[in-house]
N, C-alpha and C positions, 0 to 999 in steps of 0.2 A: 187899087183892084179888088174884086167885088169874090170869095173865098166859099163856096158851100163845099166842107169837104167831109169823108162817111165816116163815120167812124170807128170804121177797118186803117182808116189814116193817123184821127185821132192818136188810136191804141199805140199804132209805133210814137209813141213822142215817148211813152213810158216805160214800154219793154226791154229789155236788156238781154245777150246770152245766147243762150243755144235759142230760146223761141226767138227771136228776132235774125237768130242767123240764116234761118229758113223762110224770111218772110222776103217778098220783093218789092222792091223799093223806095222801104226803109228812110235812104238816102236823102229819099226826093220826098221823102213826106215829113222831113227835119230841116228841111230847105225851106217850105210854105211854113212849116214856123220861123222860120228865123226871120222868114220876108212880114210872118206880126209882128213880130217883135218891132223888125225894124219899120214900122206904120205902114210898111209896100204892101199889104194886103187885108184886108176886113173881111173878120166870119161873119157870112151869115147863115145862122143853121135851126130847121124844123124844130117842133119843142122837145119831141121823142130823141133827141141827139143824143143829151146826157143819159135817160135811162143805157140805152143802145151802147154806149162808151160804158158806162158803168158797168153791165152785163158780162162785158165783153176782159177788159179790168181783175172783175168777183174772181175769176177765173183760172187766170193767164198772172194774177200778181193777191191774192188774197192779201194778205202784209201790205204793203201799201194802195190797194185799190179806193180807199179812203180818201186819201191823201193826194192824189192823182187828179178825182170827180175833182175834189175844192181846187187843184190848182186851172184844174180845166172854167170852173165857175168863176175864178180874179180873172179871168182871162178878159179882152170885150170881144163880148161875142153875143150881136146883130139879131135876137128870136124871132122867126118870124114865123107873123101867124096861121092857128091851122087851119 
């Protein structure tokens, strides 16, 4: 299955604690990530996806935003042409 996730979904893969408890559908976002790891979902993303995710992570997780961005970059993502 092909999946295009919004940056808000990807951010939910990394945040925990108080911020995560205020967010809706964290469990669904994690289900999508697990499906990708099993090979059941292929991510297709626009070029600006990383910038959007990194901007939010830098605000909510400044101490680990760089590592989170590297984790996303290591994922198997097909980047859509602009």
